[in-house]
ROSE-4610 file (N, C-alpha, C; in Angstrom, 1 decimal, always signed):
// ROSE-4610
residu = [M/M/M/R/R/R/S/S/S/H/H/H/V/V/V/L/L/L/A/A/A/I/I/I/V/V/V/P/P/P/L/L/L/A/A/A/E/E/E/Q/Q/Q/A/A/A/H/H/H/T/T/T/D/D/D/L/L/L/S/S/S/D/D/D/A/A/A/L/L/L/E/E/E/E/E/E/G/G/G/G/G/G/F/F/F/T/T/T/F/F/F/D/D/D/F/F/F/D/D/D/F/F/F/I/I/I/P/P/P/A/A/A/V/V/V/V/V/V/G/G/G/A/A/A/L/L/L/D/D/D/W/W/W/S/S/S/E/E/E/Y/Y/Y/G/G/G/P/P/P/Y/Y/Y/R/R/R/D/D/D/G/G/G/E/E/E/P/P/P/E/E/E/Q/Q/Q/F/F/F/L/L/L/E/E/E/T/T/T/V/V/V/I/I/I/S/S/S/A/A/A/V/V/V/A/A/A/G/G/G/R/R/R/R/R/R/R/R/R/D/D/D/V/V/V/A/A/A/A/A/A/E/E/E/A/A/A/F/F/F/V/V/V/S/S/S/E/E/E/N/N/N/L/L/L/I/I/I/A/A/A/R/R/R/E/E/E/S/S/S]
num = [1/1/1/2/2/2/3/3/3/4/4/4/5/5/5/6/6/6/7/7/7/8/8/8/9/9/9/10/10/10/11/11/11/12/12/12/13/13/13/14/14/14/15/15/15/16/16/16/17/17/17/18/18/18/19/19/19/20/20/20/21/21/21/22/22/22/23/23/23/24/24/24/25/25/25/26/26/26/27/27/27/28/28/28/29/29/29/30/30/30/31/31/31/32/32/32/33/33/33/34/34/34/35/35/35/36/36/36/37/37/37/38/38/38/39/39/39/40/40/40/41/41/41/42/42/42/43/43/43/44/44/44/45/45/45/46/46/46/47/47/47/48/48/48/49/49/49/50/50/50/51/51/51/52/52/52/53/53/53/54/54/54/55/55/55/56/56/56/57/57/57/58/58/58/59/59/59/60/60/60/61/61/61/62/62/62/63/63/63/64/64/64/65/65/65/66/66/66/67/67/67/68/68/68/69/69/69/70/70/70/71/71/71/72/72/72/73/73/73/74/74/74/75/75/75/76/76/76/77/77/77/78/78/78/79/79/79/80/80/80/81/81/81/82/82/82/83/83/83/84/84/84/85/85/85/86/86/86/87/87/87/88/88/88]
x = [+0.6/+0.3/+0.9/+1.9/+3.0/+3.4/+4.0/+4.0/+2.8/+1.8/+0.6/-0.1/+0.7/+0.4/+0.6/+1.5/+1.6/+0.8/+0.4/-0.8/-2.1/-2.0/-3.7/-3.5/-2.7/-2.1/-2.8/-2.6/-3.2/-4.7/-5.2/-6.7/-7.7/-6.4/-7.2/-7.3/-6.5/-5.9/-7.1/-7.5/-8.3/-9.7/-10.0/-11.4/-11.6/-10.6/-10.8/-10.8/-10.5/-10.8/-12.1/-12.2/-13.7/-15.1/-14.8/-15.7/-15.7/-14.7/-14.1/-15.5/-16.5/-17.8/-18.6/-18.7/-19.6/-18.9/-17.7/-16.9/-17.4/-16.9/-17.2/-18.2/-19.3/-20.3/-21.2/-20.7/-21.1/-20.4/-19.3/-18.2/-17.5/-17.3/-16.3/-15.1/-14.7/-13.1/-12.1/-11.4/-10.2/-9.6/-9.1/-8.6/-9.4/-10.4/-11.5/-12.5/-13.2/-14.1/-13.8/-13.0/-12.5/-11.8/-10.3/-9.5/-10.0/-10.8/-11.0/-12.4/-13.3/-13.9/-13.0/-12.1/-11.4/-10.8/-10.2/-9.4/-10.3/-11.7/-12.2/-13.5/-13.1/-13.7/-13.1/-11.6/-11.1/-11.2/-10.7/-10.4/-9.0/-8.8/-7.3/-7.1/-6.0/-5.3/-4.1/-3.4/-1.9/-0.9/-1.4/-0.1/-0.6/-1.8/-1.9/-3.4/-3.8/-5.1/-5.6/-6.4/-6.9/-8.1/-8.5/-9.8/-10.5/-11.6/-12.3/-13.5/-13.5/-15.1/-14.8/-15.9/-15.7/-15.8/-14.7/-14.8/-15.6/-16.4/-17.9/-18.5/-18.4/-18.7/-18.0/-16.6/-15.6/-16.3/-16.6/-16.9/-18.0/-19.0/-20.4/-20.0/-19.2/-19.2/-18.4/-17.4/-16.4/-17.7/-18.8/-19.1/-20.2/-20.8/-21.5/-21.1/-20.0/-19.3/-19.0/-18.4/-18.3/-19.5/-20.6/-21.6/-22.3/-22.1/-22.4/-21.5/-20.4/-19.7/-19.5/-20.4/-20.4/-21.9/-22.6/-24.1/-24.2/-23.1/-22.2/-22.2/-21.2/-20.6/-21.3/-22.2/-23.3/-24.6/-24.7/-25.6/-24.8/-23.7/-22.9/-22.5/-22.5/-22.5/-23.8/-24.9/-26.2/-26.2/-26.1/-26.3/-26.0/-24.4/-23.2/-23.9/-24.3/-24.5/-25.9/-26.8/-28.1/-27.6/-26.5/-26.5/-25.8/-24.9/-24.1/-25.6/-26.4/-27.5/-28.2/-28.6/-29.0/-28.3/-26.7/-26.1/-26.2/-26.3/-26.0/-27.2]
y = [-1.2/+0.2/+1.1/+1.3/+2.1/+2.8/+2.0/+2.2/+2.8/+2.4/+3.1/+4.8/+5.1/+6.2/+7.7/+7.6/+8.9/+9.4/+7.6/+8.0/+8.6/+8.2/+8.9/+10.0/+10.7/+12.0/+12.8/+13.0/+14.2/+14.0/+12.7/+12.4/+12.9/+12.4/+12.9/+14.3/+15.0/+16.4/+17.3/+17.1/+17.1/+17.4/+15.5/+15.7/+16.3/+16.4/+17.2/+18.4/+19.3/+20.9/+20.8/+20.1/+20.2/+19.8/+19.0/+18.6/+19.4/+20.4/+21.0/+21.7/+22.1/+22.6/+21.7/+20.6/+19.9/+18.8/+18.5/+18.0/+18.9/+20.3/+21.1/+21.1/+20.9/+21.2/+19.9/+19.0/+17.7/+17.2/+18.2/+17.7/+16.8/+16.1/+15.0/+15.0/+14.1/+14.4/+13.6/+14.1/+13.9/+12.8/+12.0/+11.1/+9.8/+9.8/+9.0/+8.7/+9.7/+9.5/+9.9/+10.8/+11.2/+10.2/+10.2/+9.2/+7.9/+7.3/+5.5/+5.8/+6.9/+6.6/+6.8/+8.1/+8.2/+6.9/+6.3/+4.6/+3.7/+4.1/+2.6/+3.1/+4.4/+4.8/+4.8/+4.3/+4.1/+2.6/+2.4/+1.3/+1.1/-0.6/-1.3/-1.9/-2.0/-3.5/-3.5/-4.6/-4.9/-3.7/-3.2/-1.6/-0.7/-0.7/+0.3/+0.9/+2.0/+2.6/+3.7/+3.5/+4.5/+5.3/+6.3/+7.0/+6.6/+5.8/+5.8/+6.1/+6.8/+7.5/+9.2/+9.7/+11.3/+11.7/+12.8/+13.3/+13.6/+14.4/+14.1/+12.8/+11.6/+10.7/+10.2/+10.7/+10.0/+10.9/+11.8/+13.0/+12.4/+12.1/+11.7/+10.3/+9.5/+8.3/+8.3/+9.3/+9.8/+10.4/+11.4/+12.0/+10.9/+10.0/+8.8/+8.1/+7.8/+6.9/+7.7/+8.8/+9.5/+9.4/+10.0/+10.1/+8.5/+7.5/+6.0/+5.4/+5.9/+5.3/+6.3/+7.5/+7.5/+7.3/+7.2/+6.4/+4.9/+4.3/+3.0/+3.2/+4.0/+4.3/+4.8/+5.5/+5.9/+4.8/+4.2/+3.0/+2.1/+1.8/+0.6/+0.9/+2.3/+3.2/+2.9/+2.9/+3.1/+1.5/+0.6/-0.6/-1.2/-0.9/-1.1/-0.5/+0.9/+1.6/+0.8/+0.2/-0.6/-1.9/-2.6/-4.0/-3.4/-2.4/-2.7/-1.7/-1.2/-0.9/-1.6/-2.8/-4.4/-5.0/-4.9/-5.7/-5.1/-4.0/-3.3/-3.7]
z = [-0.1/+0.0/+0.2/+0.8/+0.6/-0.5/-1.3/-2.7/-3.4/-3.3/-4.0/-3.4/-2.3/-1.4/-2.6/-3.3/-4.3/-5.2/-5.9/-7.2/-6.2/-4.8/-4.3/-3.9/-3.9/-2.8/-3.9/-5.4/-6.0/-6.3/-6.3/-6.2/-4.9/-4.3/-2.3/-2.2/-2.8/-2.7/-3.6/-5.0/-5.8/-5.1/-4.3/-3.8/-3.1/-1.9/-1.0/-1.2/-2.3/-2.8/-3.0/-4.2/-4.7/-3.5/-2.4/-1.3/-0.1/+0.0/+1.4/+2.1/+1.3/+2.1/+2.4/+1.7/+2.2/+3.1/+3.3/+3.9/+5.7/+5.4/+6.7/+7.4/+6.8/+6.9/+7.6/+7.3/+7.8/+8.9/+9.0/+10.4/+10.2/+9.3/+8.7/+8.9/+9.3/+9.8/+8.3/+8.1/+7.2/+7.0/+8.2/+8.4/+8.7/+9.2/+9.8/+8.8/+8.1/+7.0/+5.8/+5.6/+4.2/+3.3/+3.6/+3.1/+3.1/+3.9/+3.8/+2.4/+2.1/+1.0/-0.1/+0.1/-1.5/-1.5/-0.7/-1.0/-1.6/-0.9/-1.1/-2.6/-3.1/-4.5/-5.3/-5.0/-6.6/-6.6/-8.4/-8.7/-8.8/-8.5/-8.4/-9.4/-9.9/-11.0/-9.9/-10.7/-10.4/-10.2/-11.0/-11.1/-9.9/-9.2/-8.1/-8.3/-7.7/-7.2/-8.7/-9.5/-10.2/-10.5/-10.9/-10.8/-12.1/-12.2/-13.8/-13.7/-14.5/-15.5/-14.9/-14.9/-14.7/-13.6/-12.9/-12.0/-10.9/-11.7/-11.0/-10.3/-11.2/-10.6/-9.1/-9.5/-8.3/-7.2/-7.4/-6.0/-5.4/-6.1/-6.0/-5.1/-5.4/-4.8/-3.6/-3.7/-2.3/-1.1/-1.5/-0.5/+0.0/-1.0/-0.6/+0.2/+0.1/+0.9/+2.7/+2.4/+3.9/+4.1/+3.9/+4.4/+5.2/+4.3/+4.6/+6.0/+6.0/+6.6/+7.9/+8.2/+9.3/+9.7/+9.1/+9.4/+10.1/+9.2/+9.9/+11.3/+11.4/+12.6/+13.8/+13.4/+14.2/+15.0/+13.9/+14.4/+14.5/+14.7/+15.6/+16.8/+17.2/+18.5/+19.4/+18.5/+19.1/+19.7/+18.7/+19.4/+20.4/+20.1/+21.4/+22.4/+22.2/+23.9/+24.5/+23.4/+23.8/+24.6/+24.1/+24.5/+25.9/+26.3/+27.7/+28.6/+28.2/+28.9/+29.2/+28.9/+28.8/+30.0/+29.7/+30.2/+32.0/+31.8/+33.2/+34.3]
Protein backbone atom coordinates (compact mmCIF):
# COMPACT_ATOMS: atom_id res chain seq x y z
CA UNK A 1 0.00 0.00 0.00
CA UNK A 2 2.82 2.39 0.80
CA UNK A 3 4.06 2.23 -2.77
CA UNK A 4 0.63 3.34 -4.01
CA UNK A 5 0.18 6.33 -1.70
CA UNK A 6 1.88 8.71 -4.14
CA UNK A 7 -0.75 7.85 -6.75
CA UNK A 8 -3.57 8.45 -4.26
CA UNK A 9 -2.36 11.81 -2.93
CA UNK A 10 -3.21 13.99 -5.97
CA UNK A 11 -6.63 12.35 -6.30
CA UNK A 12 -7.34 12.87 -2.61
CA UNK A 13 -6.11 16.47 -2.70
CA UNK A 14 -8.35 17.37 -5.62
CA UNK A 15 -11.36 15.60 -4.14
CA UNK A 16 -10.81 17.32 -0.79
CA UNK A 17 -10.61 20.71 -2.49
CA UNK A 18 -13.80 20.02 -4.45
CA UNK A 19 -15.70 18.64 -1.46
CA UNK A 20 -14.27 20.80 1.33
CA UNK A 21 -17.49 22.78 1.92
CA UNK A 22 -19.64 19.63 2.14
CA UNK A 23 -17.09 17.93 4.38
CA UNK A 24 -16.88 20.92 6.70
CA UNK A 25 -20.66 21.36 6.86
CA UNK A 26 -21.11 17.68 7.64
CA UNK A 27 -18.45 17.72 10.34
CA UNK A 28 -16.58 14.92 8.62
CA UNK A 29 -12.98 14.25 9.54
CA UNK A 30 -10.14 14.01 7.06
CA UNK A 31 -8.48 10.88 8.38
CA UNK A 32 -11.44 8.90 9.72
CA UNK A 33 -14.16 9.73 7.17
CA UNK A 34 -12.66 11.21 4.02
CA UNK A 35 -9.49 9.22 3.28
CA UNK A 36 -11.11 5.78 3.71
CA UNK A 37 -13.88 6.94 1.35
CA UNK A 38 -11.34 8.05 -1.26
CA UNK A 39 -9.39 4.80 -1.06
CA UNK A 40 -12.63 2.81 -1.28
CA UNK A 41 -13.84 4.81 -4.30
CA UNK A 42 -10.71 4.11 -6.32
CA UNK A 43 -10.46 1.24 -8.72
CA UNK A 44 -7.48 -1.01 -8.25
CA UNK A 45 -5.38 -3.06 -10.62
CA UNK A 46 -2.20 -4.98 -10.20
CA UNK A 47 -0.43 -1.67 -10.96
CA UNK A 48 -2.15 0.27 -8.20
CA UNK A 49 -5.09 2.63 -7.73
CA UNK A 50 -6.77 4.76 -10.36
CA UNK A 51 -9.89 6.85 -10.76
CA UNK A 52 -12.21 5.47 -13.39
CA UNK A 53 -14.94 7.56 -15.01
CA UNK A 54 -15.72 11.23 -14.79
CA UNK A 55 -14.42 13.32 -11.87
CA UNK A 56 -17.99 14.17 -10.86
CA UNK A 57 -18.85 10.49 -10.50
CA UNK A 58 -15.80 9.98 -8.32
CA UNK A 59 -16.78 12.92 -6.10
CA UNK A 60 -20.34 11.58 -5.75
CA UNK A 61 -18.99 8.17 -4.79
CA UNK A 62 -16.63 9.70 -2.22
CA UNK A 63 -19.22 11.94 -0.53
CA UNK A 64 -21.76 9.08 -0.47
CA UNK A 65 -19.17 6.81 1.12
CA UNK A 66 -18.28 9.48 3.68
CA UNK A 67 -21.93 9.89 4.68
CA UNK A 68 -22.50 6.13 4.67
CA UNK A 69 -19.47 5.54 6.84
CA UNK A 70 -20.72 8.09 9.37
CA UNK A 71 -24.18 6.45 9.42
CA UNK A 72 -22.60 3.03 9.93
CA UNK A 73 -20.45 4.29 12.81
CA UNK A 74 -23.46 5.98 14.43
CA UNK A 75 -25.58 2.84 14.07
CA UNK A 76 -22.81 0.67 15.50
CA UNK A 77 -22.41 3.02 18.47
CA UNK A 78 -26.17 2.96 19.06
CA UNK A 79 -26.26 -0.85 19.07
CA UNK A 80 -23.24 -1.05 21.38
CA UNK A 81 -24.77 1.48 23.75
CA UNK A 82 -28.00 -0.51 23.90
CA UNK A 83 -26.16 -3.77 24.55
CA UNK A 84 -24.20 -2.19 27.38
CA UNK A 85 -27.38 -0.72 28.86
CA UNK A 86 -29.09 -4.14 28.75
CA UNK A 87 -26.15 -5.81 30.46
CA UNK A 88 -26.16 -3.29 33.32
